Structure formats: structure tokens, C-alpha cells
DRENDO-1510 file (C-alpha; in Angstrom, 1 decimal, always signed):
<recs>
REC; n; res; u; v; w
REC; 1; MET; +0.1; +0.0; +0.2 .
REC; 2; ARG; +1.3; +3.4; -1.1 .
REC; 3; PHE; +0.4; +6.7; +0.9 .
REC; 4; VAL; -0.1; +10.0; -0.5 .
REC; 5; TYR; -0.4; +12.9; +0.7 .
REC; 6; CYS; -2.6; +16.3; +1.1 .
REC; 7; ASN; -0.6; +18.9; +3.0 .
REC; 8; GLY; -2.1; +21.3; +5.5 .
REC; 9; HIS; -0.8; +23.6; +8.1 .
REC; 10; ASN; +2.3; +21.6; +9.8 .
REC; 11; SER; +0.7; +18.6; +9.3 .
REC; 12; THR; -0.1; +16.0; +6.7 .
REC; 13; SER; -2.8; +14.0; +5.9 .
REC; 14; LEU; -2.6; +10.4; +4.3 .
REC; 15; PHE; -4.6; +8.5; +2.1 .
REC; 16; SER; -4.6; +5.0; +1.3 .
REC; 17; GLY; -5.4; +3.0; -1.5 .
REC; 18; SER; -4.9; +3.4; -5.8 .
REC; 19; PRO; -4.1; +6.2; -7.5 .
REC; 20; GLY; -7.5; +6.0; -8.9 .
REC; 21; LYS; -9.4; +6.0; -5.3 .
REC; 22; LYS; -8.1; +7.4; -2.1 .
REC; 23; GLU; -9.8; +6.6; +1.2 .
REC; 24; LYS; -8.5; +9.3; +3.6 .
REC; 25; MET; -7.1; +7.6; +7.0 .
REC; 26; ASN; -7.5; +9.2; +10.5 .
REC; 27; ILE; -3.7; +9.5; +10.4 .
REC; 28; SER; -2.4; +13.6; +10.8 .
REC; 29; ILE; +1.3; +13.3; +10.9 .
REC; 30; LYS; +2.5; +17.0; +13.1 .
REC; 31; GLU; +5.6; +18.5; +11.4 .
REC; 32; GLU; +7.0; +20.5; +14.3 .
REC; 33; THR; +10.0; +18.8; +14.4 .
REC; 34; LEU; +13.0; +17.7; +12.5 .
REC; 35; GLY; +12.2; +14.2; +13.2 .
REC; 36; GLN; +8.3; +15.2; +12.1 .
REC; 37; ARG; +9.4; +16.5; +9.1 .
REC; 38; ILE; +11.9; +13.6; +7.9 .
REC; 39; ARG; +8.7; +11.2; +8.4 .
REC; 40; ALA; +6.3; +13.4; +6.7 .
REC; 41; GLN; +8.7; +14.0; +3.4 .
REC; 42; ARG; +9.8; +10.3; +3.3 .
REC; 43; ILE; +5.7; +9.1; +3.8 .
REC; 44; ARG; +4.6; +12.0; +0.8 .
REC; 45; LEU; +7.4; +10.1; -1.6 .
REC; 46; GLY; +6.0; +7.1; -0.9 .
REC; 47; MET; +9.2; +5.8; +1.1 .
REC; 48; THR; +9.9; +3.2; +3.6 .
REC; 49; GLN; +12.5; +3.7; +6.4 .
REC; 50; GLU; +14.0; +0.7; +4.5 .
REC; 51; GLU; +14.5; +2.7; +1.6 .
REC; 52; LEU; +15.8; +5.7; +3.0 .
REC; 53; ALA; +18.3; +4.2; +4.4 .
REC; 54; GLU; +19.3; +2.5; +1.3 .
REC; 55; VAL; +19.5; +5.6; -0.4 .
REC; 56; THR; +21.7; +7.5; +2.4 .
REC; 57; TYR; +23.4; +4.6; +3.6 .
REC; 58; ILE; +22.3; +5.2; +6.9 .
REC; 59; PRO; +20.9; +2.0; +9.5 .
REC; 60; LYS; +17.1; +1.7; +9.6 .
REC; 61; PRO; +17.6; +2.0; +13.2 .
REC; 62; THR; +19.0; +5.3; +13.1 .
REC; 63; ILE; +16.7; +6.7; +10.5 .
REC; 64; SER; +14.2; +5.7; +13.1 .
REC; 65; ASN; +15.8; +7.3; +16.1 .
REC; 66; TYR; +15.8; +10.8; +14.0 .
REC; 67; GLU; +12.2; +10.8; +12.9 .
REC; 68; ASN; +11.4; +10.1; +17.1 .
REC; 69; ASP; +13.9; +12.9; +17.9 .
REC; 70; ARG; +16.1; +10.7; +20.1 .
REC; 71; ILE; +19.0; +11.5; +18.4 .
REC; 72; ASP; +20.9; +14.8; +17.3 .
REC; 73; ILE; +21.8; +14.7; +13.7 .
REC; 74; LYS; +25.1; +16.2; +12.3 .
REC; 75; SER; +24.7; +19.0; +9.4 .
REC; 76; SER; +26.2; +16.8; +6.8 .
REC; 77; VAL; +23.6; +14.2; +7.3 .
REC; 78; ILE; +20.7; +16.5; +7.5 .
REC; 79; ALA; +22.2; +18.0; +4.3 .
REC; 80; GLU; +22.1; +14.1; +2.5 .
REC; 81; LEU; +18.6; +13.0; +4.1 .
REC; 82; ALA; +17.1; +16.8; +2.2 .
REC; 83; ASN; +18.7; +15.5; -0.9 .
REC; 84; ALA; +17.3; +12.0; -0.7 .
REC; 85; LEU; +14.0; +13.1; +0.6 .
REC; 86; GLN; +14.1; +15.5; -2.5 .
REC; 87; THR; +13.4; +19.0; +0.2 .
REC; 88; ASP; +15.5; +21.8; +1.1 .
REC; 89; PRO; +17.7; +21.3; +4.2 .
REC; 90; ASN; +15.8; +24.2; +5.4 .
REC; 91; TYR; +12.6; +22.5; +5.2 .
REC; 92; LEU; +14.2; +19.8; +7.7 .
REC; 93; ILE; +15.7; +22.2; +10.1 .
REC; 94; LEU; +12.9; +25.0; +10.1 .
REC; 95; GLY; +10.1; +23.7; +8.6 .
REC; 96; GLU; +10.9; +26.5; +5.9 .
REC; 97; LYS; +10.6; +25.8; +1.9 .
REC; 98; ALA; +12.8; +27.9; +0.2 .
REC; 99; THR; +11.5; +31.1; -1.4 .
REC; 100; LYS; +11.3; +32.9; -4.8 .
REC; 101; ALA; +14.1; +34.6; -3.9 .
REC; 102; ASP; +16.6; +31.9; -2.8 .
REC; 103; ASP; +15.4; +30.8; -6.3 .
REC; 104; GLY; +16.7; +34.1; -7.7 .
REC; 105; PHE; +19.9; +33.7; -5.9 .
REC; 106; MET; +20.6; +30.1; -6.9 .
REC; 107; ASN; +20.0; +31.8; -10.4 .
REC; 108; GLU; +22.1; +34.6; -10.5 .
REC; 109; ALA; +25.3; +32.5; -8.9 .
REC; 110; ALA; +24.9; +29.6; -11.5 .
REC; 111; GLU; +24.6; +32.3; -14.3 .
REC; 112; LEU; +27.8; +34.0; -13.2 .
REC; 113; PHE; +29.6; +30.7; -12.4 .
REC; 114; SER; +28.7; +29.8; -16.0 .
REC; 115; LYS; +30.5; +32.5; -17.1 .
REC; 116; ILE; +33.7; +31.7; -15.9 .
REC; 117; THR; +35.7; +29.5; -18.5 .
REC; 118; ASP; +38.9; +28.5; -16.6 .
REC; 119; PRO; +38.9; +25.1; -14.9 .
REC; 120; LYS; +41.0; +26.4; -12.7 .
REC; 121; MET; +39.2; +28.9; -11.5 .
REC; 122; GLN; +36.5; +26.9; -11.8 .
REC; 123; GLU; +37.9; +24.2; -9.0 .
REC; 124; MET; +38.9; +26.9; -6.7 .
REC; 125; LEU; +36.0; +28.3; -6.4 .
REC; 126; LEU; +33.9; +24.7; -6.1 .
REC; 127; LYS; +36.4; +24.3; -3.3 .
REC; 128; GLN; +35.9; +28.0; -1.2 .
REC; 129; ILE; +31.9; +27.1; -1.8 .
REC; 130; ARG; +32.5; +23.2; -0.6 .
REC; 131; ALA; +34.7; +24.7; +2.6 .
REC; 132; LEU; +31.7; +27.2; +3.4 .
REC; 133; VAL; +29.0; +24.6; +3.4 .
</recs>
């Protein structure tokens, strides 16, 4: 059985059944903590904890501990989880989706970077960006 979501304010309602026939379940996942947002996003994508564990090379019990807010998560792991869950780290950490301004910044940065043609300069800039992150 796959789950599909209907996103509400700080919670996710789940539906079950085939794509053409959805029955609302009496399950609501809060999205107030980091772990709750990880779980909600994983379910939105129709992923199990096992599937997320396989993609991220993080043991399934650790994924469960993250989702239940039992252990702290390193920032590098949050970035990896965000990537695997097709979301923004800001959403996982703060519950905030990327804004249009963020998109504009990324577009401008990509445009400026594309104008640099020297491979050594490109590599140097990438190293500096990685060091900042």
C-alpha cells in the first residue's frame, strides 16, 4: 500500500488505496520537529524507512531514531537526508520551504559561475564554496 499526502498547515493527512481511488485515513503527522518533517517528507515520497536507509547508507534503526527525535543529527547528514528526500535542508531544519528569493539567488549564482571559463578557477571556486558549507 502506498501513501499519498494532502499537505495542511504543519501536518500531513494520509490517503491510502490505488491512485484512482483514495480513502482518507485518520492519520495525521505533525511537522513541528526535525524528525516529524523527515517522516512526513519520506511518506510523501512513498518511501519506507528501509528505502531511505538504502539510499543514504544510514542504518534503518538510526533513521527511526531521527524520525522520533531520539538523537541529534549532524548538519552533513541533514543535507544528505534533504537530498534523498528531494527537499531543502531549510525545510527539514526550520520547516520553511525555499522562497522565490532563494531561487533568484541560485539562478544568479549559476549564471555567474557559467561565465567563468577557466577550469582551474572553477575548481578553486567550488573548493571555496564547499569549505563555506
